[in-house]
C-alpha positions as semicolon CSV with decimal commas, in nm:
position;residue;x (nm);y (nm);z (nm)
1;M;1,579;1,269;-0,531
2;K;1,387;0,968;-0,665
3;Q;1,351;0,826;-0,313
4;R;1,217;1,157;-0,182
5;I;0,950;1,167;-0,450
6;L;0,856;0,806;-0,374
7;N;0,832;0,887;-0,001
8;I;0,599;1,179;-0,073
9;L;0,378;0,967;-0,301
10;V;0,350;0,689;-0,042
11;A;0,263;0,944;0,228
12;L;-0,007;1,095;0,006
13;D;-0,139;0,747;-0,074
14;S;-0,167;0,662;0,297
15;F;-0,330;0,997;0,373
16;V;-0,587;0,962;0,095
17;F;-0,670;0,606;0,205
18;V;-0,733;0,712;0,565
19;L;-0,952;1,000;0,443
20;L;-1,151;0,774;0,210
21;T;-1,213;0,519;0,485
22;L;-1,294;0,790;0,741
23;G;-1,010;0,679;0,964
24;V;-1,071;0,304;0,944
25;G;-0,744;0,240;0,758
26;H;-0,438;0,144;0,956
27;P;-0,169;0,411;1,005
28;G;0,077;0,406;0,717
29;E;-0,130;0,159;0,514
30;T;-0,143;0,230;0,143
31;I;-0,435;0,170;-0,088
32;S;-0,243;-0,117;-0,250
33;S;-0,170;-0,301;0,073
34;A;-0,529;-0,247;0,189
35;A;-0,660;-0,399;-0,135
36;Y;-0,448;-0,710;-0,087
37;R;-0,543;-0,738;0,282
38;S;-0,908;-0,701;0,186
39;E;-0,869;-0,984;-0,062
40;L;-0,721;-1,205;0,210
41;I;-1,013;-1,150;0,445
42;G;-1,283;-1,138;0,177
43;G;-1,359;-0,769;0,223
44;Y;-1,550;-0,554;-0,022
45;F;-1,233;-0,370;-0,135
46;R;-1,084;-0,694;-0,275
47;F;-1,215;-0,604;-0,621
48;A;-0,966;-0,316;-0,638
49;R;-0,662;-0,546;-0,620
50;P;-0,665;-0,667;-0,985
51;V;-0,714;-0,311;-1,110
52;I;-0,429;-0,174;-0,899
53;D;-0,200;-0,461;-0,998
54;F;-0,280;-0,395;-1,365
55;L;-0,206;-0,022;-1,331
56;F;0,127;-0,086;-1,160
57;A;0,235;-0,385;-1,371
58;W;0,503;-0,167;-1,531
59;L;0,654;-0,107;-1,188
60;E;0,651;-0,457;-1,037
61;D;0,472;-0,789;-1,052
62;K;0,214;-0,844;-0,779
63;H;0,226;-0,480;-0,668
64;C;-0,045;-0,515;-0,402
65;F;0,115;-0,825;-0,252
66;E;0,456;-0,654;-0,240
67;S;0,299;-0,349;-0,079
68;W;0,120;-0,564;0,180
69;L;0,438;-0,762;0,249
70;Y;0,631;-0,437;0,294
71;A;0,371;-0,317;0,544
72;M;0,367;-0,650;0,730
73;T;0,743;-0,659;0,774
74;K;0,748;-0,288;0,865
75;R;1,044;-0,222;0,639
76;N;0,985;0,151;0,644
77;L;1,295;0,231;0,847
78;P;1,655;0,221;0,726
79;E;1,851;-0,095;0,815
80;D;2,050;0,080;1,090
81;M;1,731;0,209;1,256
82;R;1,557;-0,130;1,302
């Protein structure tokens, strides 16, 4: 049940990000991973990364980095499906 809720939240996050950027966001990219990617390239959204990391500090250290790394390695499929 916990995984299902997490899947729904990530899907909503990705959907909201694509709406906010008017389709510029990459498919499946979350706000957190976009903030980290923006920081890497010096984009205007880089200022959101410290705020997001602070809000999710209770969940994991370096939340945006972990989210970006997850997106980069495309670990969104089960082990037997890769």
